[in-house]
C-alpha positions in Angstrom: -27.1 -1.4 -0.8 -24.3 -2.7 1.4 -23.8 -0.6 4.5 -20.6 -0.8 6.5 -20.5 0.9 9.9 -18.3 4.0 10.3 -15.3 3.5 12.5 -14.7 5.5 15.7 -10.9 5.3 15.8 -8.7 3.7 13.1 -7.8 3.9 9.5 -9.7 4.0 6.2 -7.6 3.1 3.1 -9.6 4.5 0.3 -9.4 4.9 -3.5 -7.6 1.5 -4.0 -7.9 0.5 -7.7 -10.5 -2.2 -7.9 -8.7 -5.6 -7.6 -5.6 -4.3 -5.8 -7.3 -4.3 -2.4 -6.3 -7.9 -1.7 -2.6 -7.0 -2.2 -2.9 -4.2 0.3 -4.9 -6.5 2.7 -2.2 -9.2 2.4 0.8 -6.7 2.7 -0.6 -5.4 5.9 -1.3 -8.9 7.3 -4.9 -8.0 8.1 -6.0 -11.6 8.0 -4.1 -12.1 11.3 -5.3 -9.1 13.2 -7.3 -9.2 16.4 -9.3 -6.1 15.6 -12.3 -5.5 13.2 -11.4 -5.0 9.5 -13.9 -4.4 6.7 -12.7 -5.1 3.2 -15.0 -3.9 0.4 -14.3 -5.0 -3.1 -15.7 -3.2 -6.2 -17.5 -0.4 -4.4 -19.1 2.2 -6.7 -17.1 5.4 -7.1 -18.0 8.5 -9.0 -14.3 9.3 -9.6 -13.0 5.8 -10.3 -16.0 3.8 -11.4 -15.1 0.9 -9.1 -12.7 0.9 -6.1 -11.7 -1.2 -3.1 -11.8 0.1 0.5 -10.3 -1.2 3.7 -11.5 0.0 7.1 -9.4 -0.9 10.2 -10.9 -0.3 13.6 -7.6 0.4 15.3 -4.4 2.4 14.6 -1.6 0.4 13.0 1.7 1.3 11.5 1.5 1.5 7.8 4.4 1.7 5.4 3.1 4.5 3.1 5.8 3.8 0.6 4.8 0.2 0.2 1.1 1.2 -0.3 2.2 4.0 -2.8 4.1 1.3 -4.7 1.1 -1.0 -4.8 -1.3 1.8 -5.9 -0.1 5.4 -6.0 -3.7 6.7 -6.0 -4.6 5.4 -2.5 -5.8 7.8 0.2 -5.1 6.9 3.8 -7.5 8.5 6.2 -6.9 8.6 10.0 -10.1 8.6 12.0 -10.4 9.8 15.6 -13.7 10.0 17.4 -15.5 9.3 14.2 -14.0 12.2 12.3 -11.2 12.1 9.7 -8.4 14.1 11.3 -5.7 13.4 8.7 -5.6 12.5 5.1 -2.6 11.1 3.3 -2.7 11.2 -0.6 -0.1 8.7 -1.7 2.2 8.7 -4.7 4.9 6.6 -6.2 7.8 6.7 -3.7 11.2 7.8 -5.0 12.9 4.9 -3.1 11.7 1.6 -1.7 13.6 -0.3 1.0 12.8 -3.9 1.6 9.5 -3.7 -0.2 10.6 -5.6 -3.4 13.5 -8.0 -3.7 16.2 -7.9 -6.4 15.8 -10.9 -8.7 19.4 -10.7 -10.0 21.3 -13.7 -8.5 24.6 -11.8 -8.8 23.4 -8.8 -6.9 25.1 -8.1 -3.6 21.6 -8.4 -1.9 21.4 -12.0 -3.1 24.9 -12.9 -2.0 25.3 -11.1 1.3 22.9 -11.3 4.2 21.5 -8.2 5.9 21.9 -5.8 3.1 18.7 -3.9 2.5 17.0 -4.2 -0.8 16.8 -0.6 -2.1 15.1 0.3 -5.3 15.0 3.8 -6.9 12.2 5.0 -9.1 13.6 5.0 -12.7 10.4 5.9 -14.6 7.3 7.2 -12.9 5.2 6.9 -16.1 6.1 3.2 -16.5 6.3 2.6 -12.7 9.7 1.1 -13.1 12.2 0.7 -10.2 15.9 -0.2 -10.4 18.0 -1.9 -7.8 20.4 0.6 -6.3 23.3 -1.9 -6.4 23.0 -3.7 -9.7 20.5 -1.6 -11.8 18.2 -4.7 -12.2 14.7 -3.4 -13.2 11.6 -4.4 -11.3 8.1 -3.4 -12.7 
């Protein structure tokens, strides 16, 4: 059995759907961090069967909306002095700003610089977002 040490202060990103952990890891830029990061792939889970887990031995800013977009079932645990002090259960965000880019070449975000890419949740069941400006779908 693989044993990863518990962390004293930091963040544990848990219940990541197996295989999506690498997207979370890359989105957070964890390959460039100076602190200890444990990335577990395909860990056994009673609830999910298999899951990915990321443990970060430090406190970093996390865009919870972006993580909820990647996998709405993620749990973000804040650890202080070896104890989970806060738990955030994520869900699909109603809006996303600068997380996904509009692919419509005629959209104002493609033509004008500095305009935020804002997407609104159109269908939670299908996980479909639409550009606020041009209605372009992004799944």
